[in-house]
C-alpha positions, 0 to 999 in steps of 0.5 A: 793621469799626464803620466799614463802609459795608455788611452784605450783598454780593449776588452774580449767578452767571453771568458774575459768579461763574461764566462759563458761557455769553453769550447768543450762544452758547447756539444751539450749546448748546441743541441738545446740550440737544436732543441729550441729550433725545432721548437720554432720550427714548427710553430711555423707549420714545419718539423724538424729532427733535432738528432739529425740537426744536431748532427748536421751543427756539428758540421756546421761548427767552424769558421772560415780559413780566411776569417770571414764571418759566416753568419748564422742566419746562413747556418741557420737556412743550411739546417732547417734546409726546406721547412720554408720557415725563415721569413726576415720574422721567422728568422730572428725567431731562429736567431733568437731560439739558437741563442737563448742557451747560450746567453743562459750560461753568463756569467758576469766577471765579478771584478768586471764591472768594477773594474770599467768603473776603475778605468773610468775614473781614470780616464781611459777609453774602454770597448769590447770587441769580441767575435760571436758564436756561430756568427751570431747579429750584433743586435742580439750581443748588446742586448745581452749587453745590455742585460748584463749592465755592461752597456752602457759601462765601456764607450763603443761595441765592436762584434765580428759581424760588424766589420764583416771579420772575426779575430784575430784579423785586424778589422774589428780592432782597426774598428775599435780604433777609429770609434775610440779615436787613439792609436795601436800604441797606446792602446792594450788589449785584453783577452783569453784566448792566445789564436785569436786575442793575443795575435790580433793584437799584435798584427795591429801594433796593440799591447796583449794582456792575456788571462791566464791562468799561468799555464801560457808562458811567454817572454814579453807577454803580459799575462794576469789571473785576475781582472783587478790585477789590470790596473797595477800594469797599465795605470801605475801609481 
């Protein structure tokens, strides 16, 4: 361990440690989310045209150009309009309803837990650093990590909503390094998206490792196809 090159490994969540959905598969999930929040609105005496809400939701399915988080609560308030729903309690119900169709697609990578345990046994610190769909709250996502058996297998978790900025902005990466008390030079970031993960990591001086099916070719960029290929790259025997 004395000769290892790194002190910490940061991971993206979606489609890195856990498979959820690909961007082109999101619209059917979004429609289910609209139906779910429509049910909550109905429980509170309001009404929501689910088809119209879905069309409106498609226009909200974007992120701010400056990288700041656009919170889910703001988007849901825009969607339900003057239904008289969102008190603090009912907004939580709306958020939970919106997220349930997303959480239902979760499939933990079969190698994820074993790799995280190997890293911990090797003395390496670990963290999850992830954006959340539609700026959804960290509380629900930490609950999701707990449900999936991942929360206790990493040292820290940083979501975009914790810092107010989405990857590839530097703030989520910087927060993780601060919590772990590690330097960028001795940290790697493992993710599946060049725009958010590779670009974001490099902005703060962290070396990225891309999970790729072989379609991305860039000189100097380390790539793996499966998580179990990670250990030889960062802790060679």
